[in-house]
C-alpha positions in Angstrom: 15.6 21.2 65.4 18.8 19.2 65.1 17.5 16.6 67.7 14.3 16.2 65.7 16.2 15.5 62.5 18.6 13.1 64.2 15.7 11.2 65.8 13.9 11.1 62.5 17.0 9.7 60.8 17.5 7.2 63.5 13.9 6.1 63.4 13.8 5.5 59.7 17.2 3.8 59.8 15.9 1.5 62.6 13.0 0.4 60.4 14.3 0.6 56.9 16.5 -2.5 56.9 13.8 -4.7 58.3 11.3 -3.2 55.8 13.7 -3.9 53.0 14.1 -7.6 54.0 10.3 -8.0 54.6 9.5 -6.3 51.3 11.8 -8.7 49.4 10.1 -11.7 51.1 6.7 -10.2 50.4 7.4 -9.6 46.8 9.3 -12.8 46.0 7.6 -15.3 48.2 4.2 -14.2 49.7 2.8 -12.2 46.8 3.1 -15.0 44.1 1.5 -17.5 46.5 -1.2 -15.4 48.1 -1.7 -12.3 46.0 -0.2 -8.9 46.6 -2.9 -7.5 48.9 -2.8 -10.5 51.2 1.0 -10.3 51.3 0.9 -6.7 52.3 -1.7 -7.4 55.0 0.5 -10.1 56.4 3.6 -7.9 56.4 2.0 -4.8 57.8 1.6 -5.8 61.4 5.2 -7.2 61.5 6.8 -4.0 60.2 4.5 -1.7 62.3 5.5 -3.7 65.4 9.2 -3.2 64.5 8.5 0.5 63.9 6.7 0.8 67.3 9.6 -0.9 69.1 12.2 1.2 67.3 10.4 4.4 68.0 10.1 3.4 71.7 13.8 2.9 72.0 14.7 6.2 70.3 12.3 8.2 72.3 13.5 6.6 75.6 17.1 7.6 74.7 16.2 11.1 73.3 12.8 12.1 74.7 10.8 14.7 72.7 7.7 16.7 73.5 4.7 15.8 71.2 5.2 18.7 68.7 8.8 17.8 68.2 8.0 14.1 68.0 5.6 15.0 65.2 8.6 16.6 63.4 10.5 13.4 64.0 7.8 11.3 62.4 7.5 13.7 59.5 11.2 13.6 58.9 11.2 9.8 59.0 8.2 9.6 56.7 9.8 11.9 54.1 13.0 9.9 54.2 11.1 6.7 53.9 9.1 7.9 50.9 12.2 9.1 49.2 14.0 5.8 49.8 11.0 3.9 48.6 10.8 6.0 45.4 14.5 5.6 44.9 14.4 1.9 45.2 11.3 1.7 42.9 13.1 3.7 40.2 16.5 2.0 40.6 15.6 -1.6 41.2 12.2 -1.8 39.4 13.2 0.6 36.6 10.1 2.7 37.1 9.9 6.4 36.4 8.8 8.6 39.4 5.4 9.1 37.7 5.0 5.3 37.4 6.0 4.9 41.1 3.5 7.5 42.2 0.8 5.8 40.1 1.2 2.6 42.1 -0.6 4.4 45.0 -3.8 4.1 43.0 -3.7 0.3 43.6 -5.2 -1.1 46.9 -2.1 -2.9 48.1 0.0 0.3 47.8 -2.7 2.3 49.5 -2.7 -0.1 52.4 1.1 0.2 52.5 0.8 4.0 52.5 -1.6 3.8 55.4 1.0 1.8 57.3 3.6 4.4 56.4 1.4 7.1 57.8 0.9 5.1 61.0 4.7 4.8 61.1 5.0 8.6 60.9 2.5 9.1 63.7 4.0 6.6 66.1 6.5 9.2 67.6 3.7 11.7 68.3 1.5 9.0 69.8 4.3 7.8 72.1 5.4 11.3 73.1 1.8 12.1 74.0 1.6 9.0 76.1 4.9 9.8 77.9 4.0 13.5 78.5 0.5 13.2 79.9 -0.2 15.4 82.8 -0.8 13.4 86.0 -4.3 12.9 87.1 
């Protein structure tokens, strides 16, 4: 259990800084020029690539079986969602209800889909690594 939590923390930490920088660029540069949805669609493949690579490095160093890797992804997802809600309330001055209401908008739903993919990457990679021969 401890290894699952540590891997989840390492995973979210490996992606969060890049996500923060990309989010600032998306919000301040891309969204005003191209619209919010286009900006999210441009950012998503970049951050998911970073997440995939970060996940790969973590699971190479601390291999997990698929069920444990699912726990790693769930831990990282919960931490990411908490950090996102915290930044939304602290930096944007939203209430938690206002933050959650953002998920009714398409750009935020697309972002949530990306976050769910981020959460599943450890499980996908662990399954690929632990396939029986044949």
